[in-house]
N, C-alpha and C positions, 0 to 999 in steps of 0.2 A: 724307874725314874724317867720322866718325860725327856725327850731329846732336847738339847740346847737349841735355842733360836736367837736371832738378832735382827732388828729391823733393817739393817744395812745389807742383809743377805736374803735374797729372794730367788727362788727357782734355781738354787745351787750356785749363784754368783754373788760375790761381794761387789758392791758398787760404792765408790768413794765420791759421793755427790756433795759438794760444798759450795757455799756462797763465796768462798775464798778463791775459787777458780770457776767462775760461772760459765755455763755452756759446755763444759767438758767434764769427763769423769774417767777414772781408772777402774777397770773391772778385772776381777780374778775369779777363776773357777774354784769353788770350795769343795774340798774332799770331805772335811769333817770339822765341825766347830769344837774346839778344845776347851775354851774357857770364856765365860761371860760374867762380868760383875760391875757393880757401880761402886767405885771407891769413894772416899770423901771428896774427891776433887774432879773425877772424870769417869766416863764410860770406858771400860777396859774389855777388849775382845781379842782373843787369839784363835786363829783357825789354821788348819792345814790346807794349803792350796795345792792344786794339781801340778803347778810348774815352778812355784817359788818357795816351796817348803813352808815352814811355819811363819805366820805373819802376825805381828803385833799391831793392833789398831787402838788408838786413843781418841775418844769423841768422834768416831767415824772416819778418822784420818790415819792412813798407813804411816807407821813410825819406822818399821824395819821388816825385812824379809830375809830368810836364811840365804837366799840366792844372791842378793845384790847389796846387802847392808855394808859390805866392806868398802865400797867406793865412797860412801858418805863418811863412815867412821874414820877411815884412813886419812882422807883429805882434811876433815875438820880437825883432826888431832895433829897430823904431821906438818901442816903448813905453819902453825905457830911454834911447834916444838923444834922443828929442824931449821929454824932461823934464829933460835936463841943459842948463844954460845955455850951455855951450861945449865940446862933446865933440871933443877933438883926437886923443888917443891911445886906440886901441881894441884890445881883445884879444878874439878869438873862440876859444873852446875847443870842439873838435870841429868840426862843420860843414864837413867836408872836401869836400862837394859845392859849396861856394862861394856858396850862396844868401844866407847872412847877410852875407858880405863885400860882395856886390853891393848889398844894401840899405843897409849902413853908408855906402858911398861916395856915396850920394845926399845926404848931409849935407855942405854946403860947408865946414864948420869942420874936417872931419877931415883930419889931416896924416899919420897913420900907423896902419896896421892890421896886427896880427900874428895870423895863424891858426896855432893849435897843435893838431895832430891826431896821435894816436899811430899811425894806420894809413895808410901811404902809398897803399895800394891804393884807398881811397875817393877820394882826390884824383886818382889816375891814371885810374881808371875814370870819374869824373865829367867829367874833361877830354875824354874820348873820347865819352861817350854823353849828357852833359848840358851841352853847351857854353854854353847860354844862362844857366846858373847859375854856371858855373865860370870863365868867360872873364876876369873881373876879378881872378882870382888871380894873373894875370901883370902887374897894374898896378904901377907904380913905387912906389905908396904902400903896397903889400902885401908883407909878409914871411911866408913859409910856413915853419913849424918842424915837423918830424916828430919827435915825442918825447913824453915823459911829461908830462901836464898838471900833475900834482901837483908835480913837480920844477920845472917852469917857473914856476908861481905862487910857489913858495917862494923862487925866486931873483930874483923881480921884485917887490919890496915898494913899496907906495905909488906905483905907476907909471901906472896906467890910469884914464882918466876913465870909461870904460864897459867892462864885461866881459860878454860874452854867451856862455852855455853852451848849445850846440846838442847835447844828449846823446841817446842812445838810452834805452830804458826801463830801470828799475832792477833788472836782473838781470845776473849775470856781472860783468865788470869795471866796467860802468856803474853798478852799485849804489853804488859809493863816491861817485859824483857827487851823491848824494841824502843824504849823511851830514853831520853837524855838522863833522867835520874838514875837509871840502871847503869848506863855507861860511866857515869861519874863514880858510882860505887865500885865498878870494875877497876877504874883508874886508881882509886884509893887503895884497893886491895893488892894491886900489883907491886912487887918489889921493884927497886930501880932497875931499869933495863929490861923490864918484863914485857912479854908478848901475850896477846889474847886472840881468840877467834870465837865468833858467834854464828849461829845459823842465820842466813840473811836472804832467804827466799829466792824466787825464780825470775830470771830476766824476762822470760816470755810473758809472765803474768803480772809481776809486781814491780815493774820498772820504776814508777814514781815513788813507791815505798823505799826501794833500794837507793834511789837518788837522795831522798831525805835522810836515810840512815847513814850514807857515806858522808853527806855534808855535816851531819851532827857529830859523827865520829872524828872527822877531820878537825873539828873545832876543839876537840878534847885531847886527841893524841897527835904527836908530831908525825907519826907514820900511820896511815890508814888506807887499806886497799880492799877492793872487792875481788874475790876469786870464785870459781865455780867448778863443779864436777858434774858428770853425767850419772844418772841412776834411773833405771827403767820405771820403777814403781812410784817415783815421786812425780808430782804434776808437771807435765810437759817434758818429763825425762831429764830434768836439770834442777840443781839446787845450788845456792851460793853461800858464801861466808864473808863476813867482815873480819879481816885480819889486821890487827893494830899492834902498835908498840909505843911504850913511853920513852923509848930510846931515840934520841935525835939522830936522824940519818940511817936508821936501821933498814937494811935491804931485806924486805920480806919476800922477794921474788926468787931469790937464789938460795938453794938448800946448802947447808954447811956440812952435812954428813950423809953417808949412805945408810938407809934404814933397811934392815933385813926382815924377811918374813912377811912382806906385803903382797897383796894381790892386785891392787890398782895403782897405788902410789909408787912413783919413782922420781928421779931427778927431773926427767923431762915433763912428766905430768905436773910436778910442782910449779915449774916455770910457766908452763902452758896455761895453767889455771888462771893466771892473771891477764892472759891475752883475750880480750873480750871481742865478741862480734861487733861490727861497726855500729849497729843500732844501740848496743849497750854502752860502748865507749862514748858515742855522741851525747847520750843522755847524761852519763856520769861525769864526763870531762867538760862538755860544752853546754850542757843544759838544753840540748835540742832533741825533740822527739821526732825521729824520722820514720817511724813505723807507719805502714799504710793505714788509713782510716777506712773502716768498713762497717756495714750494718748501721746500727743506731748511731754509732759515733760519727759516721759519714753524714747521716741525715742531720744530726745535731750541728755539724760543721756547716752544712748547707743552709741551716736556719739561723746562723749566727747573726746575720744582719736584720732578721725579722724583729719587729718590735716585741719586747717582752710583755707577757700578759700575767696578771696576778690572779691566782685562783685561791679561794677560801674553801676549805673542807670543813663542814660542820659535822660533828660526830667524833672528831679527834681533837685533842687540845683542850684548853681550859675555858673556852668562851661559853658563858652562861646565856643560853638563848632566851631565858626568861627575863634577862635584863635588856629591855627593848632599846634603850639608848645605845648600849654597847653593840648589840646586834646590828642596828641600823648603821652605826658608824663603821663597823668592820665590813659589812656588805658593800657599803658605798665606796670603800677604799680598794675594792677589788673589781676585776673585769668580769669574773664569773664566780658563782658560789655553787658548790656541790653539797646538797643537803642529804646527809645520811642519817639524820636523826629521826625519831619516830614520826610517822606521817602526819600526826595531829599538829605538828609544828610547821609543816610545809607552807601552809597558807600565810603564816606570819613572815616566813622567810621570803616568800614571793612579794609580799607587801613591802618588805625592806628593799627587795630588788627593784620594785617599781619606783620607789622613792629615789634610790641611788642610781637608777638606770643600769642595773647590773643583771646580766644573764643568770639563769638558775637551771641547774640540772638535778633531777632526783631519779632514784630507781623505783619509786613507788607508783602505785596506781593513782590516776587523777581523781581526787575526791571532789564531791560537790563544792566544798569550800574553795578548792583550788580552781575549779572550773568557773566559779562565779567571778573570778578576777580577770577573766579573758579580756574584756574591753579595756580595763586599766592597763593590762600588760601590753596590749597593742598600742595604746596611746603613749606608753612610755618607750615604745620601740625596742623592747627586749624579747629575747627568746627564752621560754620556759620549757625545757625538754624533760619529759618524764618517761617512766616505764622502760628504762634502758639498763636492765640488769639481766637476770636469767629468766625468771618467771615472776613478773612480766619483763620482757626484753627480747632475749634470743628467741623465745617462742613466737613472738610477733614476726620477727624477721623471716622465719621460714613458713609461717602460716600465710602471710601476705604473698610471699614468693610463689608458692604452689597454687594458691587460689587465683592469682593473676595469670599464671601460665595456663591453668585450666580454662579460664574465661577467654583467654586469647585464642584458644583452639575451639571455641564454641561449646565447651562443656559446662556442666552445672555441678556444683558441689552440693550433693544431697545430704551428706552427713559429715559433720566435723567433730571429732573427739580429740581432745588434747590431754595428755597426762604428764605430770612433772613431779619429781620427788627428789629430795636430798636426804641421804641416809648414810649410815656407816657402810663401808665396803663389806662384802659378805664375810671376809675373814676377821673383821673387827666387830662384827655384830654379835656380841656375846652377853646381852642382857635380855630380860623378859619383855622389855618394851620394844626391842628391835630398833632402837633409836639412840642417838647421842647428841649432846649439845655442845656447840662451839661458841655459844653466846648465851645470854640470859634466857632460861627456858620460858619465862613468863609469856612473851609474845607468841611463841610457838604453841604453847599449851592453850592460850586463850583463843587462838585461831581455830582450834579444834571444836569450838562451840559457836563459830560464826554461822549465821543463816546462809543458805545457798539457794540459787535459782538457776535453772537451765531450760532449754527447749528440747523436748522429746516428742517425736511424732507430731510435730507442729503445735504442741501444747506446752504452756509454761508450767514447770514443776517447781514448787517452792518447798524448801525444807527448813524447819525451825532449827535453831542452833542446838537445842537440847537433844534433837533427834539425829544430828548429822552423823555421829559415829555408828548409828544403827542402820545406815543406808549404804554401807560399804558393799562392794561387789568385786569378785575376782577379775583381774585384768591380765590378758596375755600380751606382754610386750616382747618378751624373749623367753625361750624355753629354759634359760639358765636361772630364771628368777620366779619366785612365787609372790607376786604383787597383788595388793588390793588397792581400791581407789575410792575416794569420796569426793563429792562435788566441791569445787573451789569457788567460793563467793558467788558473784552474780555473773553468769555466762551470757545472759539474755542480750545485753547490749552488743555483744561481739558479732551477732548476725549483721548488725548495722555497721560496726566498726570495720569488719572484714569485707563488707559489701557482698554478702552471700544471702540475699533475701530468699533464694530458692531452697535453702537448707531447711530440712524438716527436723534435724537434730543438731544442736550446738551445745556442747558440754565440755567444760574445762575442769579437770579433776586433779587431785593430789594423790601421789603414789606413796604407799607405805608397804613394808614387808607384811606378809600374812601374819595375823595375830596381834598386830599393834593396836588397831582400833578397839578390839574387844577389851584390852587392858585399859585403854583410855576410858571406855564406857564404864568400866567398873570404878575407876577413880572418880568419874562424874557422879555415879550413883551413890558412892560412899561419901560424897561431900568434899572430897579433897581438891576439887576445882573451884570451890566457892571463894569469891573475893570479898564477901561481907565480913566485917570485923566480928570476932568472937571474943566476948569478954572472958570466957572461961579458958581461952587458950593462953597459957602462961609459960614464960621461960622456965626451963628446968623440969617440966613434965616430960614423961617418956612418950615415945611414939605410940606405944600400946594404949596409954591413957588418953592421948589425943584422939586415936582412932575410936576408942570406946565412946567418948563424948560426941564425936562426929556422927557415929552411926546409932547411938542410943543403946549400946549393949549394956548388959547387967554389970559386968566387971571387965577388967583388962586382961584376963587370962587368955592365952592364945586359942584354946578350944572354944571358949565363949565367943570370941571375936570372929573366928572362922565360921561358926554356926550362924552368926548374925549376918555375915557377909553373904553366905549362901542364900539366906532368906531375902536379902535386899536385891541382890544382883540377878537372881533368877537365871542361872546359867543354863544353856540349852542341853547340856549333858554332863556326866561326871568327868569325862576326860578334859573338857574345857574348864570345868570348875577347878579341877586339880591343877591345871596349867596356870590359870590366872591367880589362884590363891597362892601357889608357889611363887609366882612373880611378885605378889604383894609382900610375901614374907621376905623375898630377896631384897625388896626395897626397904625393908626394916620397919614396916608399918605396924607390926605386932611385937616389936622388940622393946627391951628395957633401956635402950640408948636414949639420951636426952635430945629433945628437939632444939634446933636453933630457930628461935622465933623471929619472924620477919613480917612486918606490915600488919601484925595483929590478926591475920587471916590464914586460912588453911592453904590456899593456893600459893601465896608467897613463901610460906614456911616450907611447903613441898618443893618449891623452886630452889630455895637455898640448899635443900638436901640433894636435889638432882644435879645442881651445879658441880658438886663434888662426886656424887655417885656415878653419874652418867656423862662425864666429860671425856673427850678424846684423850687417849694416853699417847705418850711419846712413841713415834713410829707408826701410829695408826693413820688411816686415810679414809676419806669420805667418798661417796658415790653420788653422781648426778645422773638421773635417768629422765630424759625428756623425749616424748614421742607424740607426733601428730598422726592421726589417721583420717584420711579423706576418702569417702566413697563418692565416686564421680560418675555422673550419667552423661554419655555423649549424645550427639544429635541423632545418631542412628539407633539409639536405644540401648546400646551396650553399656556395661558398667565396669569400672576398674576401681581397685582399692590401692591407694598409695600410702606409704608411711615416710615420715621424716624423723630420724632418731639420733639423739645424742646420748652416748654412754661415756661419761668422763670420770676419771678417778683423781683424787688429790695426791699430792706428792708428800710422803711421810716426813720429809725434811725440808719441805718448801711450802708452797701455797696449797690450801685446800681447793678442791674442785669448785666449791661454792664461791670462795674468795676470788678465784681466777675468772670464772665465768661472769660473775656480777661485776667485779672490778674492771676487767678488761673492756667489757661492753660499755660500762659507764665512762671509762677513760676515753674510749674512741669517740663516743658521742660528744664528750666535753671538748675534745680537740677539734671536732668538726664544727662545733658552735664557735670556738675561738678563732678558727680559720675562716669563718664566714660562709662555710658551705651550707650550714643551716642558718639562714639570716632573716626568715620571715617572722615578724613579731607575732606572738601568740602563745597559747598553752598547747603544747604538742605532745604526741606519743607516736611511736613508730607503727602507724596503721597504713602507710602508703609507701609505694616504691620509692618515692622521692626521698624519704627518710630511711627506709629499710636498706635499700641497695648500697649506699655508701658505707653504712655501718657494717653490713654483712661482708662486703668485699674486704675491708680491713681486718675484720674478725677472722675470716678464713685465712688471710695471709699470716695471721698469728697462730694458726694451727687449730682453730676451734670452728666447728661447723657440724651441721646435721647430715647424716647419711640418708639419701633418698632412695626408696625402693618401690617397685611395683609388686604387689602380692599376687 
């Protein structure tokens, strides 16, 4: 059996990275992964750590560890239990690990405990891997209910002396456990004079949420207090509780009895739990946020008096760009529009910007249609900034930088080669295409049939789109990768754009893993990249039948199809034939599975299939590789080779590398237009230091930049 793996564990370390505590993470060294499963409700992980024993993790967030769980379980349970005069009937919501039940049963007055948890997997896994916490779930005093907590509360009115909610953080289904409707249900299920406690997050991270929680609880219960405990493996080492009572005047801060057998809780920690640091007290009691403002928050505060600017983003939301009246009205109502829709629409967006005197930003190349609007753009006094993504975008920033530096030193750039590719990270590259799709495959696949032009040895080389995949060449970017490259569109104008008339070679290329273009060539040869409508392509036919008709085979049996494929594709050798045919088989093109017809053509039908077959899975990440190579001749006749390289990986639980590099560059350019740094009317791209330098400076401050070397 293959060893267990989990996306939150890399290189032997568990990392608790979450948007709930941005910019920080808890890490634990993993000795062994014990259990991984997807329950009906959440991702369940148990591992043995080097220093904290067994650890239970739900949806990537630590729930408990053998070493420190007692501080949370004891305080959550004993704060409400030990301020109730006679707690007999107890309800625990969540808490399937059994820790709270263990603590509740330390009170001699308890007659009955009900544990209600919606996910049986937590209880089952805890019984196996956390027996010191869960063993008392088998007690005769305990009833375990697997079901919906809201329903259970609604069906049990005025029943329980103490209710304890051991919930996860307020995201997903657990978010409802922090809302007023849930607290109203708790109030209704409490017997007269009843107490409750709920998990209530961390002062250091969630202070506004806690303020709202206390305000809401105080409106429902006559007594409501926030308390906290320390626990090393929870975010910032601290977690809090809302402790409430429906008894008027109930003192929640003073314990009534001594609790035996505890490790953290005692009379002193009970009372001290309600003594908040001043920043917490000021917020909860006075509504004042006295914490220091740093980083982005400080910058936002410094900009509070700046006039607000309205930005429209096309490509998200429901605006129909084909509705000219709506498009023009929306563009005119904003100070700037970011157009992330297909490039064929950009010219119309710019026309709307001209009419509404609204600035425009795109990440696309400047098309002839966009360039033709230059004079109208200038007359309208607006800035249209383009090519501010990754490629194009970041590539320009560092090409212009190095070229200008060489020229300033009297050198000549004799050869400029640029390579850029977005691919799955090596450990995620597990299909015959060596590629995955995070958006519709159609545009990416069609780009593989674009014509291309470049300058080589002072001559223009033109490649027809149908031949592009046959012109690949191996490229050495790093010894760790086996890349190939093919020419990217029209590189010829960049000798002028980059002001390198001395260059005898100017070529911009796309990187792919070795083997990818040959598979694409086969798909082209077999007709699967054809956008023409096929009347014979019908919903319900099998992939084998569709392939048979596409290639003109005698029938749809696999052996006949494979023989025909070999005839059409003319593979260079048997090894390559076996590799590519195996890949086509993996894609299902010879299978009896039914096609999902799209667009009435082969390409769109294949795209619908690839969207499912080749999408990024949860926990996977992408790779961006960008490298410029400059061969420079100096005045004394010596030559040097320089490289500028970006190797960036996506965050499996955050942004992809593509989203980050494109989005951040675009966002920086947008801000510079809004701030008036870029204020010269016209249709622009970052081909000059005046545009490149400000974008690059901010980009590098955000942690993204190319590494420059001399070979």
